[in-house]
C-alpha positions in Angstrom: 105.7 -179.7 224.7 106.3 -178.4 220.9 106.8 -179.7 217.0 108.6 -181.1 219.1 108.4 -182.3 222.2 116.3 -185.3 229.0 116.5 -187.5 232.1 118.2 -186.8 235.4 120.8 -189.2 234.1 123.2 -187.8 231.5 122.9 -190.8 229.2 119.2 -190.1 228.6 118.8 -187.8 225.6 116.7 -184.6 225.7 113.2 -185.4 224.4 113.1 -182.9 221.6 116.8 -181.9 221.0 117.6 -181.9 217.3 114.1 -182.5 216.1 112.8 -180.0 213.5 109.1 -180.6 212.7 107.4 -179.8 209.4 106.2 -176.2 209.3 102.6 -175.6 210.5 99.9 -174.2 208.2 99.9 -170.4 207.6 96.8 -168.4 207.1 96.5 -165.7 204.4 96.3 -162.5 206.4 97.4 -158.9 206.1 100.6 -158.0 208.1 99.8 -159.1 211.7 100.5 -156.8 214.5 100.7 -157.0 218.3 97.2 -155.4 218.6 95.7 -158.1 216.3 97.0 -161.1 218.3 98.3 -160.0 221.7 98.0 -163.5 223.4 100.1 -165.1 220.7 102.8 -162.5 220.9 102.8 -162.6 224.7 103.2 -166.4 224.8 106.0 -166.3 222.3 107.6 -163.4 224.3 107.4 -165.3 227.6 109.0 -168.4 226.1 111.8 -166.4 224.5 112.4 -164.4 227.7 112.6 -167.6 229.8 115.2 -169.0 227.4 117.2 -165.8 227.4 117.2 -165.8 231.2 118.4 -169.4 231.2 121.2 -168.7 228.8 122.2 -165.5 230.8 122.4 -167.7 233.9 124.8 -170.1 232.2 122.5 -172.7 230.7 123.8 -174.1 227.4 122.5 -172.3 224.3 122.5 -175.5 222.3 122.1 -178.5 224.6 121.1 -177.8 228.3 121.8 -180.6 230.7 118.9 -182.2 232.5 119.8 -180.8 236.0 119.7 -177.2 234.6 116.4 -177.9 232.9 114.9 -179.2 236.2 116.2 -176.1 238.0 114.2 -173.9 235.6 111.0 -175.8 235.9 111.0 -178.7 233.5 108.6 -181.6 234.1 109.8 -184.8 235.9 107.5 -187.6 237.2 109.5 -188.1 240.4 109.6 -184.4 241.2 105.9 -184.1 240.6 104.5 -187.2 242.2 107.1 -187.8 244.9 108.3 -184.2 245.6 104.7 -182.8 245.0 106.1 -180.1 242.7 102.9 -179.8 240.7 103.8 -176.4 239.4 106.1 -178.1 237.0 103.1 -179.1 235.0 102.7 -175.5 233.9 106.3 -174.2 234.0 107.6 -177.0 231.8 105.7 -175.6 228.8 107.9 -172.4 228.9 111.3 -174.2 229.2 113.1 -175.4 226.1 116.0 -177.8 225.3 118.2 -175.4 223.3 117.7 -172.7 220.7 116.6 -175.1 217.9 113.9 -176.5 220.1 112.7 -173.0 221.0 112.8 -171.7 217.5 110.8 -174.6 216.0 108.2 -174.5 218.7 107.8 -170.7 218.6 107.5 -170.7 214.8 104.6 -173.2 215.1 103.0 -171.3 218.0 103.2 -168.1 216.1 101.5 -169.4 213.0 98.8 -171.4 214.7 98.2 -168.7 217.3 97.7 -166.0 214.6 95.2 -168.3 213.0 93.4 -169.2 216.2 93.2 -165.8 217.9 90.5 -164.4 215.7 88.4 -167.5 216.3 88.7 -167.9 220.1 89.9 -164.5 221.2 93.0 -163.5 223.1 91.9 -165.0 226.4 90.8 -168.2 224.6 94.2 -168.6 223.0 96.0 -168.1 226.4 93.6 -170.5 228.1 93.9 -173.2 225.5 97.7 -172.9 225.6 97.9 -173.3 229.4 95.2 -175.9 229.8 96.2 -178.2 226.9 99.9 -177.8 227.7 99.1 -178.9 231.3 97.0 -181.8 230.0 99.9 -183.0 227.8 102.4 -182.7 230.7 100.1 -184.6 233.0 99.7 -187.4 230.6 103.4 -187.5 230.0 104.0 -187.6 233.7 101.6 -190.5 234.1 103.2 -192.5 231.4 106.8 -191.8 232.6 105.7 -192.9 236.1 104.2 -196.1 234.9 107.0 -196.9 232.5 110.2 -195.4 234.0 113.7 -195.7 232.6 116.0 -198.5 233.9 119.7 -198.2 233.5 122.2 -201.1 233.2 122.4 -201.4 237.0 118.6 -201.6 237.3 118.2 -198.1 238.8 115.0 -196.3 238.0 115.0 -192.8 236.5 112.5 -190.5 234.8 113.0 -188.4 231.7 112.9 -184.7 231.9 110.2 -183.1 229.8 110.2 -179.5 228.5 108.8 -177.5 225.7 105.6 -175.8 224.3 104.8 -178.6 221.9 102.0 -180.1 223.9 100.3 -176.7 224.0 100.9 -176.2 220.3 99.2 -179.5 219.6 96.4 -178.3 221.8 95.9 -175.2 219.7 95.9 -177.3 216.6 93.3 -179.6 218.0 91.0 -176.7 218.9 91.5 -175.2 215.4 90.4 -178.5 213.7 87.1 -178.2 215.5 86.5 -174.5 215.2 87.4 -174.4 211.5 84.5 -176.7 210.9 81.9 -174.1 212.0 79.5 -172.9 209.3 79.2 -169.5 211.1 82.6 -168.4 209.8 82.3 -165.8 207.0 85.0 -167.5 204.9 84.5 -169.3 201.6 84.0 -173.0 202.3 86.9 -174.0 200.0 89.3 -171.8 202.0 88.0 -173.2 205.3 88.5 -176.7 204.1 92.0 -175.9 202.9 93.0 -174.4 206.3 91.4 -177.2 208.3 93.1 -179.8 206.1 96.5 -178.1 206.6 96.1 -178.2 210.4 95.1 -181.9 210.3 98.1 -182.7 208.1 100.4 -180.7 210.5 99.2 -182.6 213.5 99.1 -186.0 211.9 102.6 -185.7 210.3 104.2 -184.5 213.5 102.6 -187.3 215.6 103.8 -189.9 213.1 107.3 -188.5 213.0 107.5 -188.1 216.8 106.2 -191.7 217.3 108.6 -193.1 214.7 111.7 -191.3 216.1 110.8 -192.4 219.6 110.2 -196.0 218.5 113.6 -196.1 216.7 115.3 -194.7 219.7 113.8 -197.3 222.0 114.9 -200.1 219.6 118.5 -199.1 219.0 119.0 -197.5 222.4 120.1 -194.1 221.2 118.8 -191.3 219.1 116.2 -188.5 219.4 113.5 -189.1 222.0 110.2 -187.2 221.4 107.6 -186.9 224.1 104.7 -188.0 222.0 102.5 -188.5 225.0 102.6 -184.8 225.7 101.6 -184.2 222.1 98.7 -186.7 222.3 97.5 -185.2 225.6 97.6 -181.7 224.3 96.0 -182.5 221.0 93.1 -184.5 222.6 92.4 -181.9 225.2 92.4 -179.2 222.4 89.7 -181.1 220.6 87.7 -181.4 223.8 88.2 -177.7 224.6 86.7 -176.6 221.3 83.7 -179.0 221.2 81.4 -176.7 223.3 82.7 -173.5 221.7 81.5 -171.4 218.8 84.1 -169.3 216.9 84.1 -165.6 218.0 83.8 -164.6 214.4 80.1 -164.9 213.3 78.7 -165.5 216.8 77.0 -163.2 219.3 79.5 -162.0 221.9 77.4 -163.3 224.8 77.1 -166.8 223.3 80.8 -166.9 222.5 81.8 -165.9 226.1 79.4 -168.4 227.6 80.7 -171.2 225.5 84.3 -170.2 226.3 83.6 -170.4 230.0 82.1 -173.8 229.6 85.1 -175.0 227.7 87.5 -173.7 230.3 85.5 -175.1 233.2 85.3 -178.5 231.5 89.0 -178.9 230.9 89.9 -177.5 234.4 87.6 -180.2 235.9 89.3 -182.9 233.8 92.7 -181.7 234.8 91.8 -181.6 238.5 90.4 -185.1 238.4 93.3 -186.6 236.5 95.8 -184.8 238.8 94.0 -186.3 241.8 94.2 -189.7 240.2 97.9 -189.3 239.6 98.5 -188.2 243.2 97.0 -191.6 244.4 99.2 -193.8 242.2 101.3 -196.1 244.3 104.9 -195.0 244.8 
């Protein structure tokens, strides 16, 4: 998670440390305030508060070690599937690998959240952040379990995953669908520009993340990006928005009904996928 997205062994690099993504699209809007986008500000505030608490407790400001990240709730395939610490699927999206990781993820979350909140409401933004972030972490957990890290002695280890980027990609995926709606009282050219910007943002970051991870795997060192968390978040964000209509331009009752359907659909998918993961052979 975000854009974006270390292992219990010190030699494994943090997934997102040192990676600064291209900036997300920004909407033209009059000076935003807390009242206009409370969910976005709340999510940014929670992430910053967790990071400050980590630093206050002695975690490195620049490059936290994997053990400290695990202590604060980062994702780890062994801890989840062997230790049954499923809560990490959620807590990991509020833990960051240093101040640069936090700053880039929060900048993207802030811009995309301010664009998304008028379209899906405050509860919708909070729901899509939690659900798509969880989807990204579950997919990352599955891939890391199937393809673990092997050191020179043949010991098996799993990378530690942390960050909001999977959830940020989820918001981007939902925006791509919602900005296609003809109900929005926005000039078509402006809608097309915004939607194209979000698509470019997601595509560029996925390509950069994949390229960096591939290069790291080839040379054995470098920046490791958790692209599977990004893909899981983005895909679930697209699915989340499919049954929805944007809040702007839709009857309140219809919007709320479609939002409940979207949330219920993703929750069911997460439960089924989590059950599947719990049955994987150890």
